[in-house]
Structures are given as structure tokens and as C-alpha cells.
LUMVOFI-912711 format. One record per residue: x, y, z of N, C-alpha, C in turn; residue number from 1; residue in one letter. Coordinates in nm, 2 decimals, always signed. Example, Ala and Ser with C-alpha at 12.3 -4.5 7.8 and 13.67 -1.06 7.14 Angstrom:
2
nc1 nc2 nc3 cac1 cac2 cac3 cc1 cc2 cc3 n res
+1.32 -0.57 +0.78 +1.23 -0.45 +0.78 +1.32 -0.33 +0.78 1 A
+1.28 -0.22 +0.71 +1.37 -0.11 +0.71 +1.29 +0.00 +0.79 2 S
This chain:
103
nc1 nc2 nc3 cac1 cac2 cac3 cc1 cc2 cc3 n res
-4.38 -0.31 -4.62 -4.24 -0.29 -4.60 -4.14 -0.37 -4.69 1 M
-4.18 -0.49 -4.73 -4.08 -0.56 -4.82 -4.05 -0.48 -4.95 2 P
-4.15 -0.41 -5.00 -4.13 -0.33 -5.12 -4.02 -0.23 -5.10 3 G
-4.02 -0.16 -4.98 -3.92 -0.06 -4.95 -3.79 -0.12 -4.93 4 L
-3.77 -0.24 -4.86 -3.64 -0.30 -4.85 -3.59 -0.34 -4.98 5 L
-3.67 -0.40 -5.07 -3.64 -0.44 -5.20 -3.58 -0.32 -5.29 6 G
-3.65 -0.21 -5.28 -3.62 -0.09 -5.35 -3.48 -0.04 -5.30 7 A
-3.46 -0.04 -5.17 -3.33 +0.00 -5.11 -3.22 -0.09 -5.16 8 M
-3.24 -0.22 -5.15 -3.14 -0.32 -5.20 -3.11 -0.30 -5.35 9 A
-3.21 -0.28 -5.43 -3.19 -0.26 -5.57 -3.10 -0.13 -5.59 10 R
-3.14 -0.03 -5.52 -3.06 +0.10 -5.53 -2.91 +0.08 -5.49 11 T
-2.89 +0.01 -5.39 -2.75 -0.02 -5.34 -2.68 -0.09 -5.45 12 A
-2.74 -0.19 -5.51 -2.67 -0.27 -5.61 -2.64 -0.19 -5.74 13 V
-2.74 -0.10 -5.78 -2.71 -0.01 -5.89 -2.60 +0.08 -5.86 14 V
-2.60 +0.15 -5.75 -2.50 +0.24 -5.71 -2.36 +0.18 -5.70 15 A
-2.36 +0.06 -5.64 -2.23 -0.01 -5.64 -2.18 -0.05 -5.77 16 G
-2.26 -0.10 -5.86 -2.22 -0.13 -6.00 -2.17 -0.01 -6.07 17 T
-2.25 +0.10 -6.06 -2.21 +0.22 -6.13 -2.07 +0.27 -6.07 18 A
-2.04 +0.27 -5.95 -1.92 +0.31 -5.89 -1.80 +0.22 -5.94 19 T
-1.82 +0.09 -5.94 -1.72 +0.00 -5.99 -1.69 +0.02 -6.13 20 A
-1.79 +0.04 -6.21 -1.77 +0.06 -6.36 -1.70 +0.19 -6.38 21 T
-1.73 +0.30 -6.31 -1.67 +0.43 -6.32 -1.52 +0.42 -6.28 22 S
-1.49 +0.35 -6.17 -1.36 +0.33 -6.13 -1.27 +0.25 -6.23 23 N
-1.33 +0.15 -6.29 -1.26 +0.07 -6.39 -1.23 +0.15 -6.51 24 R
-1.33 +0.23 -6.56 -1.31 +0.32 -6.68 -1.20 +0.42 -6.65 25 V
-1.20 +0.48 -6.53 -1.10 +0.58 -6.50 -0.96 +0.52 -6.49 26 S
-0.94 +0.40 -6.43 -0.81 +0.33 -6.43 -0.77 +0.30 -6.58 27 R
-0.86 +0.25 -6.66 -0.82 +0.21 -6.79 -0.78 +0.34 -6.87 28 R
-0.85 +0.45 -6.85 -0.81 +0.57 -6.93 -0.67 +0.62 -6.88 29 Q
-0.65 +0.62 -6.74 -0.53 +0.67 -6.69 -0.41 +0.58 -6.74 30 A
-0.43 +0.45 -6.74 -0.33 +0.36 -6.79 -0.30 +0.39 -6.94 31 R
-0.41 +0.41 -7.02 -0.39 +0.43 -7.16 -0.31 +0.56 -7.18 32 K
-0.35 +0.67 -7.11 -0.27 +0.79 -7.13 -0.13 +0.78 -7.08 33 W
-0.11 +0.70 -6.97 +0.03 +0.68 -6.92 +0.11 +0.61 -7.02 34 G
+0.05 +0.50 -7.09 +0.12 +0.43 -7.19 +0.16 +0.51 -7.31 35 D
+0.08 +0.61 -7.34 +0.10 +0.69 -7.46 +0.19 +0.81 -7.43 36 Q
+0.23 +0.82 -7.30 +0.31 +0.94 -7.26 +0.23 +1.07 -7.25 37 G
+0.10 +1.07 -7.25 +0.02 +1.18 -7.25 -0.02 +1.21 -7.10 38 Q
-0.05 +1.33 -7.07 -0.11 +1.36 -6.94 -0.26 +1.36 -6.94 39 S
-0.32 +1.34 -6.83 -0.46 +1.34 -6.83 -0.51 +1.49 -6.85 40 M
-0.62 +1.50 -6.92 -0.68 +1.64 -6.94 -0.71 +1.70 -6.80 41 P
-0.69 +1.83 -6.79 -0.71 +1.90 -6.66 -0.85 +1.88 -6.61 42 A
-0.95 +1.88 -6.70 -1.09 +1.87 -6.66 -1.12 +1.73 -6.60 43 Y
-1.04 +1.63 -6.62 -1.06 +1.50 -6.57 -0.97 +1.46 -6.46 44 M
-0.87 +1.55 -6.43 -0.77 +1.52 -6.33 -0.84 +1.53 -6.19 45 A
-0.81 +1.45 -6.10 -0.87 +1.47 -5.96 -0.82 +1.59 -5.89 46 P
-0.89 +1.63 -5.80 -0.86 +1.75 -5.70 -0.83 +1.87 -5.78 47 S
-0.92 +1.92 -5.85 -0.91 +2.06 -5.90 -0.81 +2.09 -6.01 48 G
-0.79 +1.98 -6.10 -0.70 +2.01 -6.21 -0.56 +1.97 -6.19 49 G
-0.52 +1.93 -6.08 -0.38 +1.89 -6.06 -0.36 +1.76 -6.13 50 Q
-0.25 +1.75 -6.20 -0.23 +1.62 -6.27 -0.17 +1.52 -6.17 51 Q
-0.25 +1.42 -6.15 -0.21 +1.32 -6.05 -0.27 +1.19 -6.10 52 Q
-0.18 +1.09 -6.10 -0.23 +0.96 -6.14 -0.25 +0.87 -6.01 53 Q
-0.37 +0.82 -6.00 -0.39 +0.74 -5.88 -0.33 +0.60 -5.90 54 Q
-0.28 +0.55 -5.79 -0.22 +0.41 -5.79 -0.32 +0.32 -5.73 55 Q
-0.35 +0.21 -5.79 -0.43 +0.10 -5.74 -0.35 -0.02 -5.72 56 Y
-0.30 -0.03 -5.60 -0.22 -0.14 -5.56 -0.28 -0.22 -5.45 57 A
-0.24 -0.34 -5.44 -0.28 -0.43 -5.33 -0.23 -0.36 -5.19 58 E
-0.31 -0.37 -5.09 -0.27 -0.32 -4.96 -0.15 -0.39 -4.91 59 P
-0.06 -0.32 -4.85 +0.06 -0.39 -4.80 +0.04 -0.42 -4.65 60 Q
+0.08 -0.54 -4.61 +0.07 -0.58 -4.47 +0.20 -0.60 -4.41 61 Y
+0.21 -0.56 -4.29 +0.34 -0.57 -4.21 +0.37 -0.71 -4.18 62 A
+0.49 -0.75 -4.19 +0.53 -0.89 -4.16 +0.51 -0.91 -4.01 63 P
+0.49 -1.03 -3.97 +0.47 -1.06 -3.82 +0.60 -1.03 -3.75 64 P
+0.58 -0.98 -3.63 +0.70 -0.96 -3.55 +0.79 -1.08 -3.53 65 P
+0.92 -1.06 -3.52 +1.01 -1.18 -3.51 +0.98 -1.25 -3.37 66 P
+1.00 -1.38 -3.37 +0.97 -1.46 -3.25 +1.08 -1.42 -3.15 67 A
+1.04 -1.43 -3.02 +1.13 -1.40 -2.92 +1.24 -1.50 -2.91 68 A
+1.36 -1.46 -2.88 +1.47 -1.56 -2.89 +1.45 -1.66 -2.77 69 P
+1.50 -1.78 -2.80 +1.48 -1.89 -2.70 +1.56 -1.85 -2.57 70 A
+1.50 -1.87 -2.45 +1.57 -1.84 -2.33 +1.69 -1.93 -2.31 71 P
+1.79 -1.86 -2.25 +1.92 -1.94 -2.23 +1.90 -2.03 -2.11 72 D
+1.93 -2.16 -2.13 +1.91 -2.26 -2.03 +1.99 -2.23 -1.91 73 P
+2.11 -2.18 -1.92 +2.19 -2.15 -1.80 +2.12 -2.04 -1.71 74 L
+2.06 -1.94 -1.77 +1.99 -1.83 -1.70 +1.86 -1.89 -1.64 75 D
+1.79 -1.98 -1.71 +1.68 -2.05 -1.65 +1.72 -2.13 -1.53 76 Q
+1.83 -2.20 -1.54 +1.87 -2.28 -1.42 +1.91 -2.19 -1.30 77 L
+1.97 -2.08 -1.33 +2.01 -1.99 -1.22 +1.89 -1.94 -1.15 78 K
+1.79 -1.90 -1.23 +1.66 -1.84 -1.18 +1.59 -1.95 -1.09 79 E
+1.59 -2.07 -1.15 +1.52 -2.19 -1.08 +1.59 -2.21 -0.95 80 L
+1.73 -2.21 -0.95 +1.80 -2.23 -0.83 +1.77 -2.13 -0.72 81 G
+1.76 -2.00 -0.77 +1.72 -1.89 -0.67 +1.58 -1.92 -0.61 82 A
+1.49 -1.96 -0.69 +1.35 -1.98 -0.64 +1.35 -2.10 -0.54 83 L
+1.44 -2.20 -0.57 +1.45 -2.31 -0.48 +1.51 -2.27 -0.35 84 H
+1.61 -2.19 -0.35 +1.68 -2.14 -0.23 +1.59 -2.06 -0.14 85 E
+1.50 -1.98 -0.21 +1.41 -1.89 -0.14 +1.29 -1.97 -0.08 86 Q
+1.28 -2.09 -0.12 +1.17 -2.18 -0.07 +1.04 -2.17 -0.14 87 G
+1.05 -2.11 -0.26 +0.93 -2.09 -0.35 +0.90 -2.23 -0.41 88 V
+1.01 -2.30 -0.45 +0.99 -2.44 -0.51 +1.03 -2.54 -0.42 89 L
+0.96 -2.65 -0.42 +0.99 -2.77 -0.34 +1.11 -2.85 -0.41 90 T
+1.17 -2.94 -0.34 +1.27 -3.02 -0.41 +1.22 -3.10 -0.53 91 D
+1.09 -3.15 -0.52 +1.03 -3.22 -0.63 +1.01 -3.12 -0.75 92 E
+0.95 -3.01 -0.72 +0.93 -2.91 -0.83 +1.06 -2.86 -0.89 93 E
+1.16 -2.84 -0.81 +1.29 -2.80 -0.86 +1.34 -2.91 -0.96 94 F
+1.34 -3.03 -0.91 +1.39 -3.14 -0.99 +1.31 -3.16 -1.13 95 A
+1.18 -3.15 -1.12 +1.10 -3.16 -1.24 +1.13 -3.04 -1.34 96 A
+1.14 -2.92 -1.29 +1.17 -2.81 -1.38 +1.31 -2.82 -1.43 97 Q
+1.40 -2.86 -1.35 +1.54 -2.87 -1.40 +1.55 -2.98 -1.51 98 K
+1.48 -3.09 -1.49 +1.48 -3.20 -1.59 +1.41 -3.15 -1.72 99 A
+1.31 -3.07 -1.71 +1.24 -3.01 -1.83 +1.33 -2.91 -1.90 100 K
+1.41 -2.83 -1.83 +1.50 -2.74 -1.90 +1.62 -2.81 -1.97 101 I
+1.67 -2.91 -1.90 +1.78 -2.98 -1.95 +1.74 -3.08 -2.07 102 L
+1.61 -3.10 -2.08 +1.56 -3.18 -2.19 +1.56 -3.33 -2.16 103 G
């Protein structure tokens, strides 16, 4: 079996190298014809003879979403007071959270 795996690996390397070389040559020729103001011959154009130049650009990544705005301390205190009045927070918890909000 090692011979079979070796042959498969060698085939994959050869195929990958051939594809990379072919793509590089195609890009170089398209760039050369574009610089000279010539169009690509119809027999070499992709998709059935349509004149189309492929663009090879780096992928664009979306910027990270903006950070959520900081909560308003007054709104936090109102919510905290409501929780304290409902009995959800004890006096100690209310005081600790209030001190934390006020800094």
C-alpha cells in the first residue's frame, strides 16, 4: 500500500504544480495584452469566446461590527433601583452594584 499512497501524493503534487503554472502564465498573458491595449484572442478567452479578463485580487474581508455603545449610567441606576424595589436585590447587592456603576 505505501507505493499506492506515494503515487497518489506524487500525482497530486504534479497536478497542483501544473495548475499553478497554468494560472500564472494565463495571468501574465492577460496582463501583457492589457498593457498593450490588445484584446485576448477569442480561442483563449474563457467561457466560449467572450472577451473577459479575470481579476486576481486579494479577498475582501468585512470590518468587524461596531462595538455596542456604553450603557447610560442613569438608565442603569434606574433599572437597579427598580430591581431593588421589587425585592430582587438586597440592600447590600444594591449598594455594591450602585458603587460599581458610579465608579
